[in-house]
N, C-alpha and C positions, 0 to 999 in steps of 0.2 A: 356407526355400523356400516354406513356406505363405504367408508375407507377400508374397513375389513373386508368387506365383499370384493371391493376392487382389488385389494392386495391378494386375496385368495384366487380371484380370477387371473390376475397377472401371473401368479405362480403356476397355476394350471397350464396357462398358455406357454410359459417357459419350459415347463416339463414336457409338454406336447411337442414343442419344437425341437427340444433336445432329443426326444425319442424318434421323431421323424428324421432328424439329421443322421442319428446313429444308423437307423434302418436303411436310409438311403446310402450312406457311406459303405455299409456292409454290401448292399446290393451293387453298388458301383465297383467295390473291390472284387466281388465275385465275377462281375461282368469283365473286368480287366484281366482276370486270370486266363490263361490259354486253355483250350479245350482238353479234356482228358483223353489220352490215347493209350492204347494197349502196348506196354513195353514187356519184354522178356530179357533173359540173360543170354540172348543169342550172341555168338562170338563176334568180335570185331567192333564193339561199341565203347564209347567213353561215356559213362554215366556220372552224373554229378547231383548234388542237392542244390536245387535252385533257391538261392537265399531270399528271394522275394516272395515266392509261393511256399517254400519248404518241400516242394515236391521233388521226387527223384525224376531226373530228366535226362534224355539223350542229347549230347551236343556234338558238333563237329570237332574232331581232334586237331584240324588244321585251320579252321576258319572261326575266329571269336565272334563274328557277327553272323555265322551260318545258321541254318533252321534248327529248331529245337522240337523234340517230341517229349511231351510232359505226361507222366503217369498220374494217377490219383493218390499214389502213396506218399505221405508226408512224414518226414524224419527230421531229427536234429543231427544225427550222425547216420552214415550209410556206408556199407562196404559190400563187395561181392566178388566171388570167384567160382569158376565152373557153373554148377547149377544150384548154388547156394548164395543167399544174401542175408544180411543183418540190418535191421532198422531199429535205432535207438531214439525213443521219444519221451521227453519229460512230461509228466502230467501237470497241466497248468493249475495253479492255485492250490497245490497240495503241499503241506508241510507237516513233517519233514518231507524233503523231496523224494519222489518216486520216479523211476524210469521203466517204461515197458520196453523189453528187449524182445523183438520179433525176429524169429528165424523164418526166412522165406524161401520158397522153392524157385524153380527156373521161371515160373510165370508171376513171380512176385506175390504169390499168395502165401498167407501165413500157415507154416507148418507146425510151429511151436511158439509159445510166448511165456516169458517169465517177467514178473514184476518185482523190481529190486530197489532198495534204497539208494538214493543218490541221484546225481544229475550227469548227463552224457558227457563223455570226454573224448574217448577214442573207440574205434571199432575196426575189426579186420576179420577176414575169412582165410583159412589156410589155402594155399594154391590148389589143393585136390578138392576143396570144397567140403572137407570132412569135419572141420572144427571151426566154430565161430567163437571169437574172443571180443572182449569189450573192456573198457576202463570207465568207471564212474567216480566222480567227486563225491565224497561223503563228509558229513560233520559229526562231531561227537567224540572223536578219539581223544583221550586225555593227554596223549603225548604230542598232539598236532599244534604246534606253536603258531601256525598260520590260521588256525581254526577249521581247516579241512585236510583230509587225506584222500587216499585213493583205494579202490577195490578193483582189481583185475580178475575177471572170471572167464570161464570158457564153457562150451556146450558141444558134446559129441553128437553130430547129426545122425549117424547110423544107430547108436545105442541109446540116445537120449540121456547120457550121463551128464550131469550139471555140476560144475565146480564153481561155487558162488565167489570164491576168493583163492588165489594161488599163494596167499601169505605163508602157508605152512610148507611151501616148497623148500627142501633142504638145499642150501647153497654153500659152496666151499670157496674159500680164498686160500689157494695152495692146497695144504693138506688139512686145513682147519675149518670146521664148519663155522659159518657166520651167525651169530645170535645177537639180536637187538629187539627191544620192545617196539620200536617205531619203524619196522620194515614195511615198506609200500612197494607195490609193483604197478607199472603202467606201460602202455605201448607195446603190446605182445605182437610178435611177427613170426610166422611159422615158415619152415622150409618146404620144399616140394614133396618131401616124403611124408609130410603130416606128422612127424615125430620130433625132429629137431626144431626148437624154438628160441627166440631171444626176447628180452624184456629189459626194461629199466628197473633197477632196485634202488630206491631212494631210502637213505637212513643216515642219521647223524650229520645232516647238512651236506651229504655227498651223493651223487648219483653214480651208479655203476652199471655196466653192461653185463648182463648175465646170459650165458648160453646154457640151454637146458635140454635134457633128453626127456621127452614126454612119457615114453614107455617105462623108463626107470624112475621117473619123477624125481629127477635130481639135476642140480645145476652147478655151475662154476662162474666165477667172476673173471672177465676178460680184461677190463680196463675201467677207468674212471671217466667222468664228464661225458657221458653218452645217454641222450634222452630220446624217447620215441623212435627206436630203431625200426628199420624197414629193410627186409632182406631182398637182395636183387634176385631176378629170376634165375640166374646161374648159380646162386647160393654162395657166392664168393665174397660179396661186399655188403656193407650195411650203410644205408643213408640215414642220417640222424641229425638232430639239432645239438649243438654244443653251446654251453653257456659261456659268454665272453664277458659279461658283467651282469649286475643285478637286473633281472627282468629282460634281458637282451640275449638272443640266441642267433647263431649262424647255422646255415646248412653245410654239412660235410659228408664225406664218404670214407668209410674205414675199410681197408683191406683186411679180411679176416686171416689171411695167411701170414702177413707181416705185422699187423696191427698199426700200420701207417695210415695217416688220415690226410685227406686233400679237401680243402675248403672249395665250395662251389661258387659260381660267379654271382649268385644272389647276394646283394649287399644289405638287403633289408633284414629286419628282425622277424624271423619266422617261428611262430609258435604253433607248429602243426606236425603231425606224423606224415612224413612224405610217402609218396607211392612211386614205384617204378613203373613207367610206361612200357619200357622194354629195357634191355641190358645197358642201353646208353643214355637214357633220359629219365630224369626225376621230375615228378609232379608234385605240387604242394599248394596249400592255400595261403593267400597273403592279400590284404586290403580288399576283402570281398570279392576275390577272383581266384581262379586256378591258373598257375603259371607252370612252365616247363624250363628245365635248365640242363645242359649236358652234365653227365655224371663224372667226367674227367676233370672238371674245373675249368674247362675252356668256354668260350662263347659268352653269351649274356642271356638274361631271362626273356622268355617269350610268353606273351599273353595267350592263353588257351581259351578260357571262357569267363566272361564277366558274370557278376552276380552268382557265383558258384562256389561250392566247397565240397568235401568228402568225394574226390574223384575215385572212380573205379574202372578198370579196364577188363572187359569180359573177353573170355577166350577159353 
């Protein structure tokens, strides 16, 4: 009996120690987090997702070790343009996976929210701030040989129109409409007019760059092996990741007038949707940091922000 009592007492002490350790660890982590500051979408900022805290944070565009201002907003993916932002957050411990898509105003306050099946992959806001787009990984499609597929959707800020998936977008290859059961879209990027947009169409083991007219809701295939397109501010070039071998991508820029591509100076494997800082510089996430590289293929990668992802340039 005494042994049983001692064993129970020991178990209680161990549980108590574990609880105390957990509480102390959480308190310590909370104490280590930077103070919450008020951030807005005021022009001239570089906003990122801090990968340590998950918070949307303002960083210096020229000094990787410069001061940071951290908001209280936590996201898995973030994007912003003009007076609109989007925050994608996966709900923890929920199966099947669910993502909260929050459309934010200039003060980073929630103006609309949707809860959609899947986990966060990509997010963008059209340059005029009028359309929010996202890509989610989903499971359960019978055709998905890898076990997952994608859903790209969009939301019109002014009208509240929600398109949960653009899979029904009519797309043409030459004069023929493309049909396949396994059509997936991801990595949507809009032009400054809020109408022309580009996206990756994945089907039958091949990726294709699609140019589409949102008003007419119709698209056409431009070329193959283009993923996660990002349209330049001047609307003339696409930064994208091109597959060079299984599971390996390189950054490149496509001239839309000639369809000629130029590889960028980043030698690493970049699995991200790049962002144009301006017409001559491309930002991207790699190795838990945000980097910059010249868009003409010259120069070399430059570290912009450590412990960062999902860059957005306000303006």
